C-alpha positions as CSV (number, residue, x, y, z in Angstrom):
1,M,81.1,138.9,86.1
2,E,81.7,135.3,86.8
3,L,79.5,134.0,84.7
4,Y,80.4,136.3,81.9
5,L,84.0,135.3,82.0
6,F,83.3,131.7,82.2
7,K,81.2,131.9,79.0
8,E,83.9,133.9,77.2
9,M,86.9,131.8,78.2
10,I,84.7,128.1,77.8
11,R,84.9,128.5,73.6
12,P,88.5,129.2,73.2
13,F,89.4,126.8,76.0
14,F,87.5,123.8,74.2
15,L,89.3,124.7,70.8
16,G,92.6,124.5,72.5
17,V,91.6,121.0,73.9
18,A,90.8,120.0,70.4
19,G,93.8,121.7,68.7
20,G,96.3,120.1,70.9
21,T,94.4,116.9,71.1
22,V,94.4,116.8,67.1
23,M,98.3,117.6,67.1
24,M,99.2,114.5,69.8
25,L,96.8,112.3,68.0
26,G,98.4,112.8,64.7
27,N,101.7,112.4,66.2
28,Q,100.5,109.0,67.5
29,L,99.0,107.8,64.5
30,F,102.2,108.7,62.5
31,I,103.8,106.1,64.9
32,Y,100.9,103.3,64.0
33,A,101.1,104.5,60.5
34,D,104.1,101.6,59.6
35,L,101.6,99.1,61.1
36,L,98.6,100.2,59.6
37,V,100.0,100.5,56.3
38,K,103.0,98.1,55.7
39,K,102.1,95.3,58.0
40,G,97.9,95.3,57.3
41,A,97.5,95.9,61.1
42,P,93.5,96.3,61.8
43,P,92.4,100.0,61.2
44,L,89.4,99.4,64.1
45,T,92.3,98.0,66.7
46,I,94.5,101.5,65.8
47,L,91.3,103.7,66.5
48,H,90.8,101.8,69.9
49,I,94.1,102.6,70.9
50,L,94.1,106.4,69.8
51,I,90.6,106.7,71.8
52,L,92.3,105.0,74.8
53,N,94.9,107.5,74.5
54,L,92.7,110.3,74.7
55,P,92.5,110.5,78.7
56,A,96.4,110.8,79.0
57,I,97.0,113.5,76.0
58,L,93.9,115.5,77.6
59,V,95.8,115.8,80.6
60,V,98.9,117.9,78.9
61,T,96.7,119.8,76.9
62,F,94.6,121.4,79.6
63,P,97.4,123.7,80.7
64,I,97.9,125.0,76.9
65,A,94.2,125.2,76.5
66,G,93.7,127.2,79.8
67,L,96.8,129.5,78.6
68,F,95.2,130.3,75.3
69,A,91.8,130.9,76.8
70,T,93.1,133.2,79.4
71,L,95.5,135.1,77.1
72,L,92.1,135.2,74.4
73,T,89.6,136.2,76.5
74,L,91.7,139.1,78.6
75,G,93.1,140.1,75.6
76,K,89.8,140.6,73.9
77,M,88.4,142.2,76.8
78,G,90.9,144.8,77.1
79,A,90.9,145.6,73.4
80,D,87.3,146.2,73.2
81,S,87.8,148.3,76.5
82,E,85.6,146.3,78.7
83,I,88.5,146.5,81.1
84,I,88.6,150.0,80.7
85,A,84.9,150.3,81.5
86,L,85.1,148.2,84.6
87,R,87.7,149.9,86.2
88,A,85.6,153.0,85.5
89,A,82.8,151.7,87.1
90,G,84.8,151.0,90.2
91,I,85.4,147.4,90.0
92,P,89.1,146.3,90.8
93,Y,91.3,144.0,88.8
94,R,90.8,141.4,91.5
95,K,87.1,141.0,90.6
96,V,88.5,139.9,87.1
97,F,91.5,137.6,88.3
98,I,89.7,135.6,90.9
99,P,87.1,133.9,88.8
100,V,89.7,133.3,86.0
101,L,92.1,131.4,88.6
102,C,89.2,129.7,90.3
103,I,88.8,128.6,86.7
104,G,92.5,127.6,86.7
105,L,92.0,125.5,89.8
106,L,88.6,123.8,88.3
107,V,90.3,122.6,85.7
108,S,93.4,121.6,87.6
109,G,91.1,119.6,89.8
110,L,89.6,117.7,86.6
111,A,93.4,117.0,85.1
112,L,94.1,115.6,88.4
113,F,91.2,113.3,88.7
114,T,92.0,112.2,85.1
115,N,95.3,111.5,85.7
116,E,94.9,109.4,88.6
117,V,91.8,107.5,88.4
118,I,91.3,106.8,84.3
119,V,94.6,107.3,83.0
120,P,96.1,104.4,84.5
121,E,93.2,102.0,83.7
122,T,93.2,103.2,80.0
123,N,97.1,103.0,79.5
124,Q,96.8,99.4,80.8
125,K,94.3,98.7,78.2
126,V,96.7,100.7,75.8
127,K,99.3,98.0,76.6
128,T,97.7,95.0,76.1
129,L,96.1,96.0,72.8
130,N,99.9,97.0,71.6
131,K,101.0,93.8,72.9
132,N,98.5,91.9,70.8
133,L,99.1,94.0,67.9
134,I,102.8,93.5,68.1
135,L,102.5,89.6,68.3
136,A,99.9,89.8,65.3
137,Q,101.7,91.7,63.0
138,D,105.5,90.7,63.2
139,A,106.7,94.4,64.3
140,I,110.2,94.7,65.2
141,L,110.7,95.9,69.3
142,F,114.0,97.4,69.0
143,N,116.5,99.5,67.2
144,P,119.6,98.3,65.5
145,E,123.2,98.9,66.8
146,E,121.9,98.3,70.3
147,I,122.6,95.3,72.8
148,V,119.5,93.8,74.3
149,R,119.3,91.6,77.4
150,V,116.5,89.3,77.1
151,D,116.9,87.5,80.1
152,D,120.2,86.6,82.3
153,D,121.0,84.0,79.5
154,L,120.5,85.6,76.6
155,W,121.8,88.6,74.7
156,F,121.6,90.1,71.3
157,H,123.0,92.8,68.9
158,V,121.8,93.4,65.2
159,G,123.8,95.4,62.9
160,S,120.7,96.6,60.8
161,I,117.3,96.2,60.0
162,D,115.5,96.5,56.7
163,P,112.6,99.1,57.2
164,E,110.8,97.7,54.4
165,T,111.0,93.8,54.6
166,G,112.3,94.0,58.7
167,L,115.3,91.5,57.5
168,M,117.8,91.7,60.2
169,R,121.7,91.7,59.2
170,D,124.8,90.5,61.1
171,L,123.0,89.5,64.2
172,I,125.3,88.3,67.1
173,I,123.7,86.4,70.1
174,L,125.2,85.3,73.4
175,D,123.5,82.2,74.8
176,R,124.1,80.2,77.8
177,K,121.5,77.7,77.2
178,A,122.3,74.5,75.6
179,E,120.6,71.1,75.1
180,T,122.7,69.9,77.9
181,G,121.5,72.3,80.4
182,H,123.6,75.9,81.2
183,L,126.8,76.7,79.9
184,R,129.4,78.3,81.8
185,Y,130.6,80.6,79.3
186,P,128.2,82.1,76.7
187,Q,128.2,80.5,73.6
188,V,128.5,83.1,70.5
189,I,125.6,82.5,67.7
190,S,126.5,84.4,64.7
191,A,124.2,84.7,61.4
192,Q,124.3,86.9,57.9
193,T,120.3,87.5,57.9
194,A,117.2,86.7,60.2
195,Q,113.6,87.5,59.7
196,Q,110.7,87.3,62.0
197,V,108.3,84.7,61.0
198,G,105.4,84.4,63.4
199,Q,107.0,84.1,66.8
200,S,110.2,82.9,65.7
201,W,113.2,84.5,64.0
202,Q,114.6,82.4,61.2
203,L,118.5,82.8,61.0
204,R,120.1,82.1,58.0
205,D,124.1,81.2,57.3
206,V,124.8,80.5,60.7
207,V,128.0,79.9,62.9
208,V,128.0,78.6,66.6
209,R,131.4,79.1,68.7
210,R,131.8,78.1,72.1
211,Y,134.6,78.8,74.2
212,D,136.9,77.5,77.1
213,Q,137.8,79.0,80.3
214,Q,141.0,80.3,78.7
215,G,138.5,82.0,75.9
216,R,139.8,79.5,73.1
217,T,137.1,78.4,70.7
218,Y,136.7,74.4,71.4
219,Y,133.8,73.9,69.1
220,E,133.0,75.9,65.9
221,G,130.0,74.5,63.7
222,Q,127.9,76.0,60.8
223,V,124.3,75.8,60.2
224,G,122.4,76.8,56.6
225,E,119.3,77.9,59.0
226,M,118.3,78.1,62.7
227,E,115.0,79.2,64.4
228,L,115.0,80.7,67.4
229,N,111.5,81.8,69.4
230,I,112.2,85.0,71.0
231,V,109.3,87.1,70.2
232,N,107.5,86.5,73.4
233,K,110.3,86.9,75.5
234,L,110.8,90.2,73.7
235,V,107.1,91.2,74.2
236,G,107.3,89.9,78.0
237,L,110.4,91.9,78.7
238,I,109.0,95.3,77.3
239,Y,105.6,95.0,78.9
240,A,106.1,93.0,81.9
241,E,106.5,95.8,84.4
242,K,104.0,98.7,85.3
243,V,105.6,101.6,83.8
244,P,104.6,104.8,86.0
245,Q,101.8,106.1,83.4
246,E,99.7,102.8,84.2
247,Q,99.9,103.0,87.6
248,R,98.0,105.6,90.4
249,A,100.2,107.5,92.6
250,G,99.6,105.2,96.0
251,E,100.8,102.4,93.7
252,L,104.1,104.2,92.5
253,W,104.8,105.9,95.8
254,E,105.0,102.2,97.0
255,Q,106.8,101.0,94.1
256,C,109.6,103.8,95.1
257,Q,110.0,102.3,98.4
258,R,110.4,98.9,97.2
259,H,113.2,100.4,95.4
260,R,114.6,101.6,98.1
261,Q,114.4,98.5,100.5
262,E,115.8,96.4,97.4
263,Q,118.6,98.6,97.5
264,R,118.7,99.2,94.2
265,P,120.7,101.9,92.0
266,S,119.8,105.4,93.5
267,A,119.5,106.4,89.8
268,D,116.3,104.1,90.2
269,V,114.6,105.8,93.1
270,A,115.5,109.1,91.8
271,R,113.7,108.1,87.9
272,C,110.3,106.6,90.2
273,L,110.5,109.4,92.7
274,T,110.5,112.2,89.9
275,E,107.1,110.3,88.1
276,Y,105.8,110.5,91.2
277,H,105.8,114.0,91.8
278,L,105.2,114.7,88.1
279,K,102.0,112.8,88.6
280,F,100.7,116.0,90.4
281,A,102.8,118.5,89.1
282,I,101.7,118.4,85.1
283,P,97.9,118.5,86.2
284,L,98.4,121.3,88.3
285,A,100.2,123.1,85.7
286,S,96.8,124.4,84.5
287,F,96.5,126.5,87.3
288,F,100.0,128.1,86.9
289,A,99.5,128.5,83.2
290,V,96.2,130.3,84.1
291,L,97.9,132.5,86.7
292,V,100.8,133.8,84.6
293,A,98.6,134.3,81.3
294,A,96.1,136.5,83.4
295,P,98.1,139.3,84.1
296,L,100.0,138.9,80.7
297,G,96.7,139.1,78.9
298,L,95.7,142.5,80.0
299,Q,99.5,143.8,79.6
300,T,99.8,142.4,76.1
301,V,97.1,143.8,74.4
302,R,98.2,147.1,75.4
303,Q,101.3,146.6,73.3
304,T,100.4,143.9,70.5
305,G,97.0,144.1,70.3
306,R,94.1,141.6,71.0
307,Y,95.6,138.9,69.3
308,G,99.0,139.3,70.6
309,G,98.3,136.7,73.0
310,V,98.1,134.0,70.6
311,A,102.0,134.3,69.8
312,L,102.6,134.7,73.5
313,A,100.9,131.6,74.4
314,I,102.9,129.8,71.9
315,V,106.1,131.1,73.6
316,L,104.8,130.5,77.0
317,V,103.8,126.7,76.1
318,F,107.2,126.2,74.6
319,I,109.0,127.5,77.7
320,Y,107.0,125.3,79.7
321,Y,107.6,122.0,78.2
322,V,111.6,123.0,77.7
323,L,111.7,123.4,81.7
324,M,109.6,120.6,82.1
325,S,111.4,118.6,80.0
326,L,115.1,119.7,81.5
327,G,113.5,119.4,85.0
328,R,112.5,115.9,84.5
329,A,115.8,114.9,83.0
330,M,117.8,116.5,85.6
331,G,115.7,114.6,88.5
332,R,116.3,111.3,86.8
333,V,120.1,111.8,86.8
334,E,120.0,112.8,90.3
335,H,121.5,116.4,89.1
336,I,118.5,118.0,91.7
337,D,115.8,116.3,93.9
338,P,113.1,114.7,92.2
339,W,110.3,117.1,93.8
340,L,112.3,120.1,92.7
341,A,112.5,118.5,89.4
342,A,108.8,117.9,88.8
343,W,107.5,121.2,90.3
344,L,110.6,123.7,88.8
345,P,108.2,124.7,85.7
346,N,105.2,125.5,88.1
347,M,107.6,127.0,90.6
348,I,109.0,129.6,88.0
349,F,105.6,130.2,86.1
350,G,103.9,130.5,89.4
351,G,106.5,133.3,90.9
352,V,106.2,135.2,87.9
353,G,102.4,135.1,88.1
354,F,102.3,136.4,91.6
355,S,104.7,139.1,90.9
356,L,102.7,140.6,87.8
357,L,99.5,140.0,89.9
358,W,100.8,141.9,92.4
359,R,101.4,145.1,90.2
360,F,97.9,144.7,89.2
361,L,96.9,144.5,92.7
362,R,98.9,146.9,94.8
């Protein structure tokens, strides 16, 4: 029985993994398409980045594939009257459910290992490749209409960016550095246009203003062109610190404790703890997906036929990721405890799954 169930589930499981992976890789390729087509980024570098992203994608697709495989396999067995034959032979439902749940635990263990050991390493390599790619292709690292803090002495705001040429308009810079040292009050540098050339910005039609302690302008000068070496600073700002996806659980936990010791805002601690708990909750989602899919696979086929599981799987996947996004957002803004925010979808699916299983096993 166990071997038969494994053979029946293996094909739809891998089809689910392949389908989910292709969709997510397509989404990432869309992100890199601008660099590939407009900037002439090396295709092999883009391919290398996509391959390195595969482990992180697999961790997300495993629960989806487990859900589809369970619903389709048990739905097929029900439609072919195999479940009725097993029951007629005196085989209880638990003989069907226990191997399926063990497969869910196996997939969760594989996802947990991948997420803890492989994903941090590959994500760090992706980070390095992205950094080199951005520096080589003169990519814009921010969105217009944002105030960007580069460091304690430099802030800037760009009114608009031409997506075709990368030409920036209505640039305003607050800068505390001057030839003689640090200014007491930031000077305001405004430029009508700016263009990234290599590792620098070329500013045109520039006006520089400096202010005294009463806020009055004591200096104003116009410059035709000005060069601002800022690209390396922007790249360093974006890629300076490891993000949670580049850390193992132990490293992330230590970072959360440092945030507490440094008395950082409670929201920073909550964000860190939420991501820490998600490192376990997301890989283990495969088990809870199988847990809720197993009884539903038998129940759905009675009402909708063998392929009703496909529609049900799509609905369940949508519900799960809505719950996950909602929980993560609520945990990061401290509306609920971080552990609850991370485990909320699994708790809901687990509660529903155990309730449905009990109806079959009692």
